[in-house]
MIBA-560948 format. One record per atom (N, C-alpha, C): chain; atom name; residue number from 1; z, x, y. Coordinates in steps of 0.1 Angstrom, whole numbers, plus 5000, padded with zeros to 4 digits. Each point is the difference from the previous one (the first is absolute). Layout:
REM residues N
  kette  atom   nr    c3    c1    c2
      A    CA  NUM     Z     X     Y
...
This chain:
REM residues 209
  kette  atom   nr    c3    c1    c2
      A     N    1  7659  7150  0560
      A    CA    1  5014  4996  4998
      A     C    1  5007  4997  5014
      A     N    2  4994  5004  5011
      A    CA    2  5005  4998  5013
      A     C    2  4995  4987  5006
      A     N    3  4991  4993  4993
      A    CA    3  4995  4987  5004
      A     C    3  5011  4990  5002
      A     N    4  5000  4994  5012
      A    CA    4  5011  4991  5003
      A     C    4  4996  4985  4999
      A     N    5  4988  4997  4997
      A    CA    5  4995  4987  4999
      A     C    5  5004  4993  4986
      A     N    6  4994  4989  4998
      A    CA    6  5004  4992  4988
      A     C    6  4988  5000  4989
      A     N    7  4989  5005  5004
      A    CA    7  4988  5000  4990
      A     C    7  5001  5012  4992
      A     N    8  5010  5002  4992
      A    CA    8  5002  5012  4992
      A     C    8  4993  4999  4986
      A     N    9  4995  4989  4996
      A    CA    9  4994  4998  4987
      A     C    9  4989  5010  4997
      A     N   10  4990  5002  5009
      A    CA   10  4990  5010  4997
      A     C   10  5006  5014  4998
      A     N   11  5010  5004  5008
      A    CA   11  5007  5013  4999
      A     C   11  5007  5000  4986
      A     N   12  5006  4990  4996
      A    CA   12  5008  4999  4988
      A     C   12  4990  5002  4988
      A     N   13  4988  4993  5001
      A    CA   13  4990  5002  4989
      A     C   13  4995  5014  4999
      A     N   14  4998  5006  5012
      A    CA   14  4996  5014  5000
      A     C   14  5010  5009  4994
      A     N   15  5013  4998  5004
      A    CA   15  5011  5009  4994
      A     C   15  5002  4997  4985
      A     N   16  4998  4988  4996
      A    CA   16  5002  4997  4985
      A     C   16  4991  5008  4991
      A     N   17  4987  5002  5005
      A    CA   17  4991  5007  4991
      A     C   17  5000  5015  5003
      A     N   18  5007  5005  5010
      A    CA   18  4999  5014  5004
      A     C   18  5013  5008  5000
      A     N   19  5011  4993  5001
      A    CA   19  5013  5006  5003
      A     C   19  5004  5011  4990
      A     N   20  4996  4998  4987
      A    CA   20  5004  5010  4990
      A     C   20  4988  5008  4995
      A     N   21  4990  5000  5008
      A    CA   21  4988  5008  4996
      A     C   21  4999  5013  5008
      A     N   22  5010  5003  5008
      A    CA   22  4999  5012  5008
      A     C   22  5006  5012  4993
      A     N   23  4996  5012  5005
      A    CA   23  5006  5012  4994
      A     C   23  5013  5002  5008
      A     N   24  5010  4993  4995
      A    CA   24  5013  5000  5008
      A     C   24  5011  5001  4990
      A     N   25  5011  5007  5004
      A    CA   25  5012  5001  4992
      A     C   25  5011  4997  5010
      A     N   26  5009  4990  4997
      A    CA   26  5011  4997  5009
      A     C   26  5011  5010  4998
      A     N   27  5010  5000  5009
      A    CA   27  5011  5009  4999
      A     C   27  5008  4998  4986
      A     N   28  5001  4988  4996
      A    CA   28  5007  4997  4987
      A     C   28  4992  5006  4989
      A     N   29  4987  4999  5000
      A    CA   29  4992  5005  4989
      A     C   29  5000  5015  5000
      A     N   30  5001  5006  5012
      A    CA   30  5001  5015  5000
      A     C   30  5013  5005  4994
      A     N   31  5011  4992  5001
      A    CA   31  5013  5003  4994
      A     C   31  5000  4998  4985
      A     N   32  4993  4989  4996
      A    CA   32  4999  4996  4986
      A     C   32  4985  5002  4996
      A     N   33  4997  5011  4994
      A    CA   33  4986  5003  4996
      A     C   33  4995  4990  4989
      A     N   34  5010  4994  4993
      A    CA   34  4996  4991  4989
      A     C   34  4998  4985  5005
      A     N   35  5002  4998  5013
      A    CA   35  4999  4987  5005
      A     C   35  4986  4994  4999
      A     N   36  4999  4988  4996
      A    CA   36  4987  4994  4999
      A     C   36  5000  4986  5006
      A     N   37  5010  4996  5008
      A    CA   37  5001  4987  5005
      A     C   37  4990  4998  5011
      A     N   38  4997  4987  5002
      A    CA   38  4990  4996  5009
      A     C   38  5003  5004  5015
      A     N   39  5013  4998  5003
      A    CA   39  5004  5003  5014
      A     C   39  4999  5015  5003
      A     N   40  5003  5008  4990
      A    CA   40  5000  5015  5003
      A     C   40  4986  5005  5002
      A     N   41  4990  4993  4995
      A    CA   41  4986  5005  5001
      A     C   41  4993  4993  5012
      A     N   42  5007  4991  5006
      A    CA   42  4993  4992  5011
      A     C   42  5001  5007  5013
      A     N   43  4988  4999  5007
      A    CA   43  5000  5006  5014
      A     C   43  5009  4993  5009
      A     N   44  5005  4988  4996
      A    CA   44  5009  4992  5008
      A     C   44  5014  5004  4998
      A     N   45  5003  5009  4991
      A    CA   45  5014  5003  4997
      A     C   45  5009  5005  5011
      A     N   46  4994  5008  5010
      A    CA   46  5009  5004  5011
      A     C   46  5002  4988  5010
      A     N   47  4992  4990  5000
      A    CA   47  5000  4990  5010
      A     C   47  5008  4987  4996
      A     N   48  4998  4996  4988
      A    CA   48  5006  4987  4996
      A     C   48  5011  5002  4989
      A     N   49  5009  4991  4999
      A    CA   49  5010  5001  4989
      A     C   49  4993  4999  4987
      A     N   50  5006  5006  4990
      A    CA   50  4994  4999  4986
      A     C   50  4997  4986  4996
      A     N   51  5010  4991  5003
      A    CA   51  4998  4986  4996
      A     C   51  4987  4994  5005
      A     N   52  4996  5003  5013
      A    CA   52  4988  4995  5006
      A     C   52  4988  5005  4993
      A     N   53  5000  5013  4996
      A    CA   53  4989  5005  4993
      A     C   53  4998  4994  4986
      A     N   54  5012  4998  4993
      A    CA   54  4999  4993  4987
      A     C   54  4996  4986  5002
      A     N   55  5004  4993  5010
      A    CA   55  4996  4987  5003
      A     C   55  4985  4999  5002
      A     N   56  4994  5009  5007
      A    CA   56  4986  5000  5002
      A     C   56  4992  5002  4987
      A     N   57  5006  5009  4992
      A    CA   57  4993  5003  4987
      A     C   57  5002  4988  4990
      A     N   58  5011  4994  5000
      A    CA   58  5003  4989  4990
      A     C   58  4995  4986  5004
      A     N   59  4999  4997  5013
      A    CA   59  4997  4987  5004
      A     C   59  4986  4999  5008
      A     N   60  4995  5011  5004
      A    CA   60  4987  5000  5007
      A     C   60  5001  4999  5015
      A     N   61  4988  5001  5007
      A    CA   61  5000  5001  5014
      A     C   61  5004  4987  5007
      A     N   62  4997  4988  4994
      A    CA   62  5003  4987  5007
      A     C   62  5015  4998  5001
      A     N   63  5008  5002  4989
      A    CA   63  5014  4998  5001
      A     C   63  5007  5011  5008
      A     N   64  4994  5012  4999
      A    CA   64  5006  5011  5007
      A     C   64  4998  4997  5015
      A     N   65  4989  4995  5005
      A    CA   65  4998  4997  5014
      A     C   65  5010  4990  5005
      A     N   66  5003  4990  4991
      A    CA   66  5010  4990  5004
      A     C   66  5014  5006  5002
      A     N   67  5004  5010  4991
      A    CA   67  5013  5006  5002
      A     C   67  5000  5010  5012
      A     N   68  4989  5007  5002
      A    CA   68  4999  5010  5010
      A     C   68  5001  4993  5014
      A     N   69  4996  4988  5001
      A    CA   69  5000  4993  5013
      A     C   69  5013  4992  5002
      A     N   70  5008  4998  4990
      A    CA   70  5012  4991  5000
      A     C   70  5013  5007  5000
      A     N   71  5010  4992  4997
      A    CA   71  5014  5005  4998
      A     C   71  5005  4996  4986
      A     N   72  5001  5010  4991
      A    CA   72  5004  4998  4986
      A     C   72  5012  5008  4996
      A     N   73  5008  4994  4992
      A    CA   73  5012  5007  4995
      A     C   73  5002  4995  4986
      A     N   74  4992  5005  4990
      A    CA   74  5000  4996  4986
      A     C   74  5002  5011  4991
      A     N   75  5001  4998  4987
      A    CA   75  5002  5011  4991
      A     C   75  4988  5010  5000
      A     N   76  4988  4995  5004
      A    CA   76  4989  5009  4999
      A     C   76  4994  5004  5013
      A     N   77  5006  4995  5011
      A    CA   77  4995  5004  5013
      A     C   77  5010  4998  5011
      A     N   78  5003  5010  5007
      A    CA   78  5009  4999  5012
      A     C   78  4991  5006  5012
      A     N   79  4996  4991  5008
      A    CA   79  4991  5003  5011
      A     C   79  5001  4990  5011
      A     N   80  5000  5005  5013
      A    CA   80  5000  4990  5011
      A     C   80  4993  5006  5012
      A     N   81  5000  4993  5011
      A    CA   81  4993  5004  5012
      A     C   81  5006  5013  5006
      A     N   82  5013  5001  4999
      A    CA   82  5006  5012  5006
      A     C   82  4996  5012  4992
      A     N   83  4999  4999  4987
      A    CA   83  4996  5012  4991
      A     C   83  4986  5003  5003
      A     N   84  4991  4990  5003
      A    CA   84  4986  5003  5003
      A     C   84  5000  5007  5013
      A     N   85  5007  4996  5010
      A    CA   85  5000  5006  5013
      A     C   85  5005  5015  4999
      A     N   86  5011  5002  4992
      A    CA   86  5005  5013  4998
      A     C   86  4990  5009  4994
      A     N   87  4992  4996  4990
      A    CA   87  4990  5008  4994
      A     C   87  4989  5003  5010
      A     N   88  4996  4991  5008
      A    CA   88  4989  5002  5010
      A     C   88  5005  5011  5010
      A     N   89  5013  4999  5004
      A    CA   89  5005  5010  5010
      A     C   89  5000  5014  4994
      A     N   90  5003  5001  4987
      A    CA   90  5000  5013  4994
      A     C   90  4986  5006  4999
      A     N   91  4990  4991  4996
      A    CA   91  4987  5005  4999
      A     C   91  4995  5004  5014
      A     N   92  5003  4992  5010
      A    CA   92  4995  5003  5014
      A     C   92  5006  5014  5005
      A     N   93  5012  5002  4996
      A    CA   93  5007  5013  5004
      A     C   93  4993  5012  4993
      A     N   94  4995  4997  4987
      A    CA   94  4994  5011  4993
      A     C   94  4986  5004  5005
      A     N   95  4993  4990  5005
      A    CA   95  4986  5003  5005
      A     C   95  5000  5000  5016
      A     N   96  5011  5001  5006
      A    CA   96  5001  4999  5015
      A     C   96  4991  5011  5007
      A     N   97  4998  5011  4994
      A    CA   97  4992  5010  5006
      A     C   97  4985  4997  4999
      A     N   98  4997  4993  4989
      A    CA   98  4986  4997  4997
      A     C   98  4995  4987  5008
      A     N   99  5009  4991  5002
      A    CA   99  4996  4987  5007
      A     C   99  4993  5002  5013
      A     N  100  5005  5008  5009
      A    CA  100  4992  5001  5013
      A     C  100  4987  5007  4998
      A     N  101  4999  5009  4991
      A    CA  101  4987  5006  4997
      A     C  101  4990  4990  4995
      A     N  102  5005  4991  4991
      A    CA  102  4991  4990  4994
      A     C  102  4995  4990  5011
      A     N  103  5009  4997  5010
      A    CA  103  4996  4991  5011
      A     C  103  4989  5006  5009
      A     N  104  5001  5013  5001
      A    CA  104  4990  5007  5009
      A     C  104  4987  5003  4992
      A     N  105  5001  5002  4987
      A    CA  105  4989  5003  4992
      A     C  105  5001  4993  4986
      A     N  106  4992  4990  4998
      A    CA  106  5001  4992  4988
      A     C  106  4995  5008  4988
      A     N  107  4994  5011  5002
      A    CA  107  4995  5008  4989
      A     C  107  5009  5012  4997
      A     N  108  5012  5000  5006
      A    CA  108  5009  5011  4998
      A     C  108  5004  5001  4985
      A     N  109  5001  5012  4995
      A    CA  109  5004  5002  4986
      A     C  109  5015  5001  4999
      A     N  110  5006  4993  4990
      A    CA  110  5014  5000  4998
      A     C  110  5004  5011  4990
      A     N  111  5008  5010  5004
      A    CA  111  5005  5010  4990
      A     C  111  5011  4994  4992
      A     N  112  4998  4998  4988
      A    CA  112  5010  4994  4991
      A     C  112  5014  5007  5000
      A     N  113  5010  4993  5002
      A    CA  113  5014  5006  4998
      A     C  113  5008  4989  4993
      A     N  114  5006  5003  4989
      A    CA  114  5008  4990  4992
      A     C  114  5010  4992  5009
      A     N  115  5000  4987  4998
      A    CA  115  5009  4992  5007
      A     C  115  5014  5002  4994
      A     N  116  5010  5003  5008
      A    CA  116  5014  5000  4995
      A     C  116  5004  4986  4994
      A     N  117  5007  5001  4989
      A    CA  117  5004  4987  4994
      A     C  117  5008  4991  5009
      A     N  118  4996  4988  5001
      A    CA  118  5007  4990  5008
      A     C  118  5012  4995  4993
      A     N  119  5012  5002  5004
      A    CA  119  5013  4995  4994
      A     C  119  5005  4988  5008
      A     N  120  4999  4989  4994
      A    CA  120  5003  4987  5006
      A     C  120  5016  4998  5000
      A     N  121  5006  4998  5012
      A    CA  121  5014  4998  5000
      A     C  121  5004  4987  4992
      A     N  122  4992  4990  5000
      A    CA  122  5003  4988  4993
      A     C  122  5001  5002  4985
      A     N  123  4995  5011  4995
      A    CA  123  5000  5002  4985
      A     C  123  5010  5011  4997
      A     N  124  5008  5005  5009
      A    CA  124  5009  5011  4998
      A     C  124  5009  4998  4988
      A     N  125  5005  4988  4999
      A    CA  125  5010  4997  4990
      A     C  125  4995  4992  4988
      A     N  126  4987  4999  4999
      A    CA  126  4993  4993  4989
      A     C  126  4998  5009  4988
      A     N  127  5001  4994  4988
      A    CA  127  4996  5008  4988
      A     C  127  4987  4994  4995
      A     N  128  4990  5008  5000
      A    CA  128  4987  4995  4995
      A     C  128  4997  5007  4987
      A     N  129  4998  4992  4989
      A    CA  129  4997  5006  4987
      A     C  129  4988  4993  4994
      A     N  130  4990  5008  4996
      A    CA  130  4988  4994  4993
      A     C  130  4992  4992  5011
      A     N  131  5002  4987  5000
      A    CA  131  4993  4992  5010
      A     C  131  5010  4990  5007
      A     N  132  5013  5003  4998
      A    CA  132  5010  4990  5004
      A     C  132  5011  5007  5009
      A     N  133  5004  4992  5010
      A    CA  133  5012  5004  5008
      A     C  133  5012  4993  4992
      A     N  134  5009  5009  4996
      A    CA  134  5011  4995  4991
      A     C  134  5009  4990  5006
      A     N  135  5003  5002  5013
      A    CA  135  5009  4991  5007
      A     C  135  4995  4985  4999
      A     N  136  4987  4999  5004
      A    CA  136  4994  4986  4999
      A     C  136  4998  4995  4986
      A     N  137  4997  5010  4991
      A    CA  137  4997  4996  4986
      A     C  137  5013  4994  4994
      A     N  138  5011  5006  5004
      A    CA  138  5013  4996  4995
      A     C  138  5006  4988  5007
      A     N  139  4994  4995  5010
      A    CA  139  5005  4989  5008
      A     C  139  4995  4987  4993
      A     N  140  5008  4995  4991
      A    CA  140  4996  4989  4992
      A     C  140  5002  4987  5008
      A     N  141  5007  5000  5011
      A    CA  141  5002  4989  5009
      A     C  141  4987  4997  5007
      A     N  142  4995  5011  5006
      A    CA  142  4988  4998  5008
      A     C  142  4987  5000  4992
      A     N  143  5000  5008  4989
      A    CA  143  4988  5001  4991
      A     C  143  5004  4997  4986
      A     N  144  5004  4988  4996
      A    CA  144  5005  4998  4986
      A     C  144  4990  5001  4990
      A     N  145  4987  4998  5003
      A    CA  145  4990  4999  4989
      A     C  145  4988  5010  5004
      A     N  146  5003  5011  5007
      A    CA  146  4990  5009  5003
      A     C  146  4994  5007  4987
      A     N  147  4987  4999  4998
      A    CA  147  4995  5005  4987
      A     C  147  5001  5015  5000
      A     N  148  5004  5006  4988
      A    CA  148  5000  5014  4998
      A     C  148  4990  5003  4990
      A     N  149  4990  5008  5004
      A    CA  149  4988  5003  4992
      A     C  149  5004  5011  4989
      A     N  150  4996  4997  4988
      A    CA  150  5002  5010  4989
      A     C  150  5014  5006  5000
      A     N  151  5010  4990  4998
      A    CA  151  5014  5004  5000
      A     C  151  5003  5012  4991
      A     N  152  4996  5000  4988
      A    CA  152  5003  5011  4991
      A     C  152  4994  5013  5004
      A     N  153  4988  5000  5005
      A    CA  153  4993  5012  5004
      A     C  153  5007  5006  5013
      A     N  154  5005  4991  5008
      A    CA  154  5006  5005  5013
      A     C  154  5015  5004  4998
      A     N  155  5006  4996  4989
      A    CA  155  5014  5004  4998
      A     C  155  5003  5015  5001
      A     N  156  4992  5008  4993
      A    CA  156  5002  5015  5001
      A     C  156  5000  5005  5015
      A     N  157  4991  4994  5008
      A    CA  157  4999  5004  5014
      A     C  157  5013  4998  5007
      A     N  158  5006  4988  4998
      A    CA  158  5013  4997  5006
      A     C  158  5011  5010  4995
      A     N  159  4999  5002  4987
      A    CA  159  5010  5009  4994
      A     C  159  4999  5014  5007
      A     N  160  4988  5006  5000
      A    CA  160  4999  5013  5005
      A     C  160  5003  5001  5015
      A     N  161  4996  4990  5007
      A    CA  161  5002  4999  5015
      A     C  161  5015  5000  5003
      A     N  162  5007  4992  4993
      A    CA  162  5015  4998  5004
      A     C  162  5008  5011  4994
      A     N  163  4996  5005  4988
      A    CA  163  5008  5011  4994
      A     C  163  4999  5013  5009
      A     N  164  4989  5002  5007
      A    CA  164  4999  5012  5008
      A     C  164  5010  4999  5012
      A     N  165  5004  4988  5004
      A    CA  165  5009  4999  5011
      A     C  165  5014  5004  4996
      A     N  166  5004  4998  4987
      A    CA  166  5012  5005  4995
      A     C  166  5013  4996  5008
      A     N  167  5000  4987  5004
      A    CA  167  5011  4995  5007
      A     C  167  5004  4986  4995
      A     N  168  5013  4996  5001
      A    CA  168  5005  4988  4995
      A     C  168  4992  4988  5006
      A     N  169  4998  5001  5014
      A    CA  169  4993  4989  5006
      A     C  169  4986  4997  4994
      A     N  170  4993  5011  4997
      A    CA  170  4987  4999  4995
      A     C  170  5000  4996  4985
      A     N  171  5011  5004  4993
      A    CA  171  5001  4996  4986
      A     C  171  5003  4985  5000
      A     N  172  5008  4994  5009
      A    CA  172  5003  4986  5000
      A     C  172  4987  4993  5004
      A     N  173  4992  5005  5009
      A    CA  173  4987  4994  5003
      A     C  173  4991  5000  4988
      A     N  174  5001  5011  4992
      A    CA  174  4992  5001  4988
      A     C  174  5004  4989  4990
      A     N  175  5013  4998  4999
      A    CA  175  5004  4989  4990
      A     C  175  4995  4986  5005
      A     N  176  5001  4998  5013
      A    CA  176  4996  4987  5004
      A     C  176  4985  4998  4999
      A     N  177  4992  5011  5003
      A    CA  177  4986  5000  4998
      A     C  177  4996  4997  4985
      A     N  178  5008  5007  4991
      A    CA  178  4998  4998  4986
      A     C  178  5002  4985  4996
      A     N  179  5010  4994  5006
      A    CA  179  5003  4986  4997
      A     C  179  4988  4991  5004
      A     N  180  4995  5003  5012
      A    CA  180  4988  4993  5005
      A     C  180  4989  5001  4990
      A     N  181  4997  5012  4996
      A    CA  181  4988  5003  4991
      A     C  181  5003  4993  4987
      A     N  182  5012  5002  4994
      A    CA  182  5002  4995  4986
      A     C  182  5002  4985  4999
      A     N  183  5006  4994  5011
      A    CA  183  5005  4987  4998
      A     C  183  4992  4990  5008
      A     N  184  4993  5004  5010
      A    CA  184  4993  4990  5009
      A     C  184  4991  4990  4992
      A     N  185  4991  5006  4993
      A    CA  185  4990  4991  4993
      A     C  185  5007  4992  4989
      A     N  186  5011  5006  4994
      A    CA  186  5006  4993  4988
      A     C  186  5009  4989  5005
      A     N  187  5008  5002  5011
      A    CA  187  5011  4991  5003
      A     C  187  4997  4991  5012
      A     N  188  4990  5002  5007
      A    CA  188  4998  4992  5012
      A     C  188  4999  4985  4998
      A     N  189  4995  4995  4988
      A    CA  189  5000  4985  4998
      A     C  189  5014  4994  5001
      A     N  190  5011  5007  4997
      A    CA  190  5013  4995  5002
      A     C  190  5008  5010  5009
      A     N  191  5001  4997  5013
      A    CA  191  5006  5009  5010
      A     C  191  5014  5003  4996
      A     N  192  5008  4991  4996
      A    CA  192  5014  5002  4996
      A     C  192  5001  5009  4988
      A     N  193  4991  4998  4990
      A    CA  193  5000  5008  4989
      A     C  193  4996  5014  5003
      A     N  194  4990  5002  5010
      A    CA  194  4996  5013  5004
      A     C  194  5012  5007  5008
      A     N  195  5007  4992  5008
      A    CA  195  5011  5006  5007
      A     C  195  5011  5006  4990
      A     N  196  5003  4992  4990
      A    CA  196  5010  5005  4990
      A     C  196  4995  5012  4993
      A     N  197  4988  5000  4996
      A    CA  197  4994  5012  4993
      A     C  197  5000  5012  5009
      A     N  198  4997  4998  5013
      A    CA  198  5001  5011  5010
      A     C  198  5013  5006  5001
      A     N  199  5011  4992  5000
      A    CA  199  5013  5005  5000
      A     C  199  5004  5007  4988
      A     N  200  4996  4995  4988
      A    CA  200  5003  5006  4988
      A     C  200  4993  5014  4999
      A     N  201  4988  5001  5006
      A    CA  201  4993  5012  5000
      A     C  201  5005  5011  5010
      A     N  202  5009  4996  5009
      A    CA  202  5004  5008  5010
      A     C  202  5006  5013  4995
      A     N  203  5008  4999  4989
      A    CA  203  5007  5012  4996
      A     C  203  4993  5007  4988
      A     N  204  4988  4995  4997
      A    CA  204  4993  5006  4989
      A     C  204  4992  5012  5005
      A     N  205  4996  5009  4991
      A    CA  205  4992  5011  5003
      A     C  205  4986  4995  5002
      A     N  206  4991  5008  5007
      A    CA  206  4986  4995  5002
      A     C  206  4993  4997  4987
      A     N  207  5002  5008  4989
      A    CA  207  4994  4997  4988
      A     C  207  5004  4987  4994
      A     N  208  5013  4997  5002
      A    CA  208  5005  4987  4994
      A     C  208  4995  4988  5008
      A     N  209  4998  5002  5013
      A    CA  209  4994  4990  5008
      A     C  209  4986  4997  4996
């Protein structure tokens, strides 16, 4: 993960088939014993945002490599060169004691110590639920036709996620997210009709939406 070059596809292919095959439990999974999500079982959980792990699992190593090397700000991936540099710095700090030993002896054995979770400042104010960043998902100006996979199946995830926050701001975000899920595929052929329906839905309860 500290590789700074651009030929990351072989690494991405390796990670794709191995990242969730390790005897590993993330901090989130330790807190929630019933957790079975892909990101919580992935050895990449301390290093990458949840969205990037989901992206690797859902889209494969080729598309993941494209995102990992670029600058993306979408409902399913927020990643850029600065975040990659930040991650490399954190990993380098974690293995700083081992690096000089390895340079002097390429057969040196590394004593495993769990990597502290990397908290990216760029994601500090983002809400990530299921496989989506809600800010970008709700941005119908920038992403008016972003596909939402399995809308009905994902709705309970949005409900549980936002209800746990128990705040008006998140409740309003929940209403808007519901409008996207419920109305997007139905009303997009007529944008004005969709806009009116969205306004009518604004004061309805989530079940009415």
